[in-house]
C-alpha positions as CSV (number, residue, x, y, z in Angstrom):
1,X,0.0,0.0,0.0
2,X,2.7,2.5,0.9
3,X,4.8,2.0,-2.2
4,X,4.1,2.0,-5.9
5,X,7.7,2.2,-6.8
6,X,8.5,0.0,-9.8
7,X,10.8,-2.9,-8.9
8,X,12.3,-2.5,-12.4
9,X,15.3,-0.2,-11.9
10,X,15.6,2.5,-14.5
11,X,17.7,5.6,-15.1
12,X,15.0,7.7,-13.6
13,X,15.3,6.0,-10.2
14,X,18.7,7.5,-9.8
15,X,17.5,11.1,-10.3
16,X,16.8,13.3,-7.2
17,X,13.2,13.3,-6.2
18,X,13.1,17.1,-6.0
19,X,14.3,17.4,-9.6
20,X,11.6,14.9,-10.8
21,X,8.8,16.7,-8.9
22,X,9.9,20.1,-10.2
23,X,10.1,18.7,-13.8
24,X,6.6,17.2,-13.3
25,X,5.2,20.6,-12.1
26,X,6.8,22.4,-15.1
27,X,5.6,19.7,-17.6
28,X,2.0,19.8,-16.2
29,X,2.0,23.6,-16.4
30,X,3.2,23.4,-20.0
31,X,0.4,20.9,-20.9
32,X,-2.2,23.4,-19.7
33,X,-0.6,26.2,-21.8
34,X,-0.8,24.1,-25.0
35,X,-4.1,24.3,-26.9
36,X,-3.4,22.5,-30.1
37,X,-4.4,18.8,-30.1
38,X,-1.4,18.2,-32.4
39,X,1.0,19.7,-29.9
40,X,-0.6,17.7,-27.1
41,X,-0.4,14.5,-29.2
42,X,3.3,15.2,-29.5
43,X,3.6,15.5,-25.7
44,X,1.7,12.3,-25.3
45,X,4.0,10.5,-27.7
46,X,7.0,11.9,-25.9
47,X,5.6,10.5,-22.6
48,X,5.2,7.1,-24.3
49,X,8.8,7.3,-25.3
50,X,9.8,8.2,-21.8
51,X,8.1,5.0,-20.5
52,X,9.8,2.9,-23.1
53,X,13.2,4.1,-21.9
54,X,12.6,1.9,-18.9
55,X,12.0,-1.2,-20.9
56,X,9.0,-3.2,-21.9
57,X,8.1,-4.5,-18.4
58,X,8.2,-1.1,-16.9
59,X,6.1,0.4,-19.7
60,X,3.5,-2.4,-19.4
61,X,3.2,-1.8,-15.6
62,X,2.8,1.9,-16.2
63,X,0.0,1.3,-18.8
64,X,-1.8,-1.0,-16.2
65,X,-1.7,1.9,-13.7
66,X,-3.4,4.2,-16.2
67,X,-6.2,1.7,-17.1
68,X,-8.5,3.0,-14.4
69,X,-8.7,6.3,-16.3
70,X,-10.9,4.7,-19.0
71,X,-14.3,5.8,-17.5
72,X,-13.2,9.4,-17.5
73,X,-11.9,9.1,-21.0
74,X,-15.2,7.5,-22.1
75,X,-17.4,10.2,-20.5
76,X,-15.3,13.1,-21.8
77,X,-15.0,11.6,-25.3
78,X,-18.8,10.8,-25.6
79,X,-19.7,14.3,-24.4
80,X,-17.5,16.0,-27.0
81,X,-18.8,13.7,-29.7
82,X,-22.3,14.7,-28.7
83,X,-21.5,18.4,-28.8
84,X,-19.4,17.9,-32.0
85,X,-16.4,19.5,-30.4
86,X,-13.9,16.9,-31.5
87,X,-10.9,19.2,-31.3
88,X,-11.7,20.4,-27.8
89,X,-12.4,16.9,-26.6
90,X,-9.1,15.6,-28.1
91,X,-7.2,18.4,-26.3
92,X,-8.8,17.7,-23.0
93,X,-8.3,13.9,-23.2
94,X,-4.6,14.2,-24.3
95,X,-3.9,16.7,-21.6
96,X,-5.5,14.6,-18.9
97,X,-3.9,11.3,-19.9
98,X,-0.5,12.8,-20.4
99,X,-0.5,14.6,-17.1
100,X,-1.6,11.5,-15.2
101,X,1.0,9.4,-17.1
102,X,3.8,11.8,-16.1
103,X,2.7,11.8,-12.5
104,X,2.6,8.0,-12.6
105,X,6.1,7.9,-14.0
106,X,7.4,10.0,-11.2
107,X,5.6,7.8,-8.6
108,X,6.9,4.6,-10.2
109,X,10.5,5.9,-10.1
110,X,10.6,7.7,-6.7
111,X,10.7,6.0,-3.3
112,X,8.2,7.1,-0.7
113,X,11.0,8.1,1.7
114,X,12.6,10.4,-1.0
115,X,9.2,12.0,-1.8
116,X,8.6,12.5,1.9
117,X,12.0,14.3,2.4
118,X,11.1,16.7,-0.5
119,X,7.7,17.6,0.9
120,X,9.1,17.9,4.4
121,X,11.7,20.4,3.1
122,X,9.0,22.4,1.3
123,X,6.8,22.4,4.4
124,X,9.5,23.7,6.7
125,X,8.3,27.4,6.5
126,X,4.9,26.2,8.0
127,X,6.6,24.6,11.0
128,X,5.1,27.2,13.5
129,X,1.6,26.1,12.5
130,X,2.0,22.4,11.6
131,X,4.9,19.9,12.0
132,X,6.5,19.6,8.5
133,X,6.9,15.8,8.9
134,X,3.1,15.3,9.3
135,X,2.2,17.6,6.4
136,X,4.8,15.9,4.2
137,X,3.4,12.5,5.1
138,X,-0.1,13.7,4.2
139,X,1.0,14.9,0.8
140,X,3.0,11.7,0.1
141,X,0.1,9.5,1.1
142,X,-2.4,11.4,-1.1
143,X,-0.1,10.9,-4.1
144,X,0.3,7.2,-3.3
145,X,-3.3,6.5,-2.5
146,X,-4.8,8.0,-5.8
147,X,-3.7,5.2,-8.1
148,X,-4.4,2.6,-5.4
149,X,-8.0,3.8,-5.0
150,X,-8.6,4.0,-8.7
151,X,-7.5,0.3,-8.9
152,X,-9.8,-0.6,-6.0
153,X,-12.7,1.1,-7.8
154,X,-11.9,-0.9,-10.9
155,X,-11.9,-4.1,-8.9
156,X,-15.3,-3.3,-7.2
157,X,-16.8,-2.5,-10.6
158,X,-15.5,-5.8,-12.0
159,X,-17.0,-7.7,-9.1
160,X,-20.4,-6.0,-9.6
161,X,-20.4,-6.9,-13.3
162,X,-19.6,-10.5,-12.5
163,X,-22.8,-10.7,-10.3
164,X,-25.3,-8.4,-11.9
165,X,-26.3,-7.6,-15.5
166,X,-27.0,-3.9,-14.7
167,X,-24.2,-1.2,-14.8
168,X,-23.0,-0.4,-11.3
169,X,-23.0,3.4,-11.5
170,X,-23.5,5.0,-8.0
171,X,-23.9,1.6,-6.3
172,X,-20.1,1.1,-6.1
173,X,-19.6,4.3,-4.1
174,X,-20.5,2.8,-0.7
175,X,-18.1,-0.2,-1.1
176,X,-15.4,2.1,-2.4
177,X,-15.7,4.5,0.6
178,X,-15.7,1.5,3.0
179,X,-12.6,0.1,1.3
180,X,-10.9,3.5,1.5
181,X,-11.6,3.7,5.3
182,X,-10.4,0.2,5.7
183,X,-7.2,1.0,3.9
184,X,-6.7,4.2,5.9
185,X,-7.1,2.2,9.2
186,X,-4.5,-0.3,8.0
187,X,-2.0,2.4,7.0
188,X,-2.6,4.2,10.4
189,X,-1.9,0.9,12.2
190,X,1.3,0.4,10.2
191,X,2.4,4.0,10.9
192,X,1.8,3.6,14.6
193,X,3.7,0.3,14.6
194,X,6.7,2.2,13.1
195,X,6.6,5.0,15.6
196,X,4.1,7.4,14.0
197,X,4.8,10.4,11.8
198,X,7.0,12.3,14.3
């Protein structure tokens, strides 16, 4: 639960966590400045090439982490088909998938302890109000939990489809919330067993 770092060692694992997070922030900002679907498609292809530099196994694992995005892609795509705004829809989808893929790349190549150290350093000015260690841990856990919860939602939806012919829609929300609370309890117990966040 606490780590989604890829076991496949790549060149990106050796880069400093701060540099990767800064590059992610700049790249994401750049994606939102691009308006042309062709430019965004180029960014998406560059992201695919980035994954492939880690090898086939690494790229396949990254693609599996992105699979839970398909409901969002489907909804946005269908809406823009219905409104006949194909260019705008393509730009939104390319921007969203590329940004999530870049964040996933950083997550897969950065250890939780390294990410925690970066956030703790950035949170140091807030130390009179909030202990930097706790704030850093909260940020790091949010980043780690997002793909885990997306994967859990996909599992719950698959279980529903195996038992019922109807589409799950809102019915998966309660099990998903309960699963999130259960995961949070387990992480809290693990943290307490290791001495807490201090």
